[in-house]
N, C-alpha and C positions, 0 to 999 in steps of 0.2 A: 504493500500500498503509497504510494506517500502520499508524502506529511505534509500537511496542512501546509499554506503561509499564512500567516497572524499578523499584525501590525498592532501594538501595542502604542498606545501615545502617552507620551510625561510631560506637563505644561511645570513652572515651576506656582510651587504649592498644591500638588497632584498629591494621593494619598496614598503614602508607602504601602501602604497593608497590603489592597485591595493589588495594588502596579505586578510586584513581588511577589506576593500567591500568584498570579494570572500566569504569572514570565513563570516562575515555576512549577503550578505543575500541568500546563500546555506541555513544558520541555521534554517533563518527567514521562509524560503519553507523548512523545515525540512529537509534538506540531512544533512548524518551524515560524520561530517566533521570532516577531524583529523589534524592541524596542528605539521608538523614535521621538524626536525632542521638539517639541514647539516650542524652544526660546534659541539664546543667541548663540549657545554653544550647546556639547552632548553633558557636560554636566548640568543636575537641574538639582534645586532642591527640596525635597516635600513638605509636607504640613508637618512634620515634625518632625522638620532641620535636617532630617537626615538629605545625605550629600548620594548623586546614583545618575551613571555615567550610561546612558544611552548609546542602543547600537549604532541609530543614525541618525543625524537632521532631515527635517522635513525634505527639504531642498535635494536634498540630495538620494529621498527613493520614490518623491511624488510617481513617476512611472511606473513603480513596480504595480505586478498584481499580487494581492490579495484575495485569501477566501476568506478571511474574517477582519472584524477592523473594531478595535477595541479600547473602549475612554476611562480607564481607570474616572476615580470621583474626584474629593476632598476640594474643589473648588468649580466655579465656574467659569472660567477665567478663557477652558477652552472655544465656547461662544467665539471668544475677540479670533481666535485666529485662521481668518478668510479662507487657507489654503485647505484646513483640517475641513469647515463645514463647506468648503466645496465637495470636498473628496470624497467625506458620510453620506452628502446629497444624491454624490453619481454612484457609487457602492447603493443604499439606497431603490435608487433607481432604476439597476440592473437585480431588484432582489439577491443582491448580496449580503450575508450575514454580517451582524453589527450587535455589536455587547459594550453595556455602562453599562456603571455599578452605582451606588449612592449621589451623589447632585449632579452624575454626568448623563444623567436620564433626560437633565431639562434639556444637553445639547437637542438629542434629535428630540427633543419638543418644541426645540425653537426652530426647527426644520420641520414641522409638522410630518415627522416618520411613522407617531405614534397615533397619529389619530384612529380612532377603532380598533386598535390596539391597546392588550393586554398589558396594565406599564407597572413597574416599582420605582421607588426612589426610597433618600436617603427620606425620614418622616419630616413635613414642616417644607419639601419640595414641591408637595404635590402641585403644586401652582404655576409648575413651570414646562411640567405633560398636558400639553396642550394636547385636545380632546382625546388624552388615551383611559382604557375605560380601569384606576385607580381598582391594586388587588390588593387582597390581605398577601399574599406569600410574600416569603421574601428571593425569590428569584422565581424568575416566570416569562416564558418564549411564550414565541406568538410570533407562528410567522419564521418572519428573521430577522426576528430581534429579540435579543435576552435583555430582561434590564436585572441590577439588584441589593438590596438597600441597602446596608455598605461594608465595611471591615467589617464588621462581624461573621455577615456569613462571607465571607472572600472564598474563603472556600468549597461550600459549594454552589458559586460560583461558576470560580475555576474549572471543578470539575463540569459542571451542566456544557462547557462549553466546550473540554472536551470528550461527551459524551456527540452532543451534535458535531466534533470533528475527525470523533476516530472511532466512535462507534462506545456504545455501554459494557464492550470489555475491555476496552482499553481506561474505559476513566474506572473500573469498577476493578479493576486490577490495581492500579495507580490511590483509589485511594483507601485498596485495602494496604499499601503502602504505607501511605497517606495517614492511615489510622481515621477514617475518614469515613462516615454515612453518605452515599453520594444519593439519595433519596430527599433531597430537601421541597 
């Protein structure tokens, strides 16, 4: 099986737990994850003041094709990055897989991608989910879009994404090694 290609975006103030847990679990499941900096350099500082170096700069990867785009939360500053917003809109229009957790579903809401879809976000951010049917789940997948509530469910989010990309058997295997439950 060919490894699924995933782009995970990071911007100053991103939620480290959501980003790094997702990268870790997806890579354990043999997904090809590229972390993409939306900042002025590859080195970014997360919301808890942890410095992380991205694999690539946004401008260097814009023409690459991915199977899924992932936006961790921590901030809604993602909405200020016009290039990423255009890329997310393009992928949505093509029916490609999108995933966002915590505050990041606001990006999908602003772009109208959640209209008529079930979705979740960090509590208190629901006003950003324009047109979505907000549900009580911790992780929800509706069509090509997966959303999740926040850092405490990052493992469940990442395992769901792995199941979507590599199948239930792979997700179950990674969950077992991670000592986590898959069914969130």
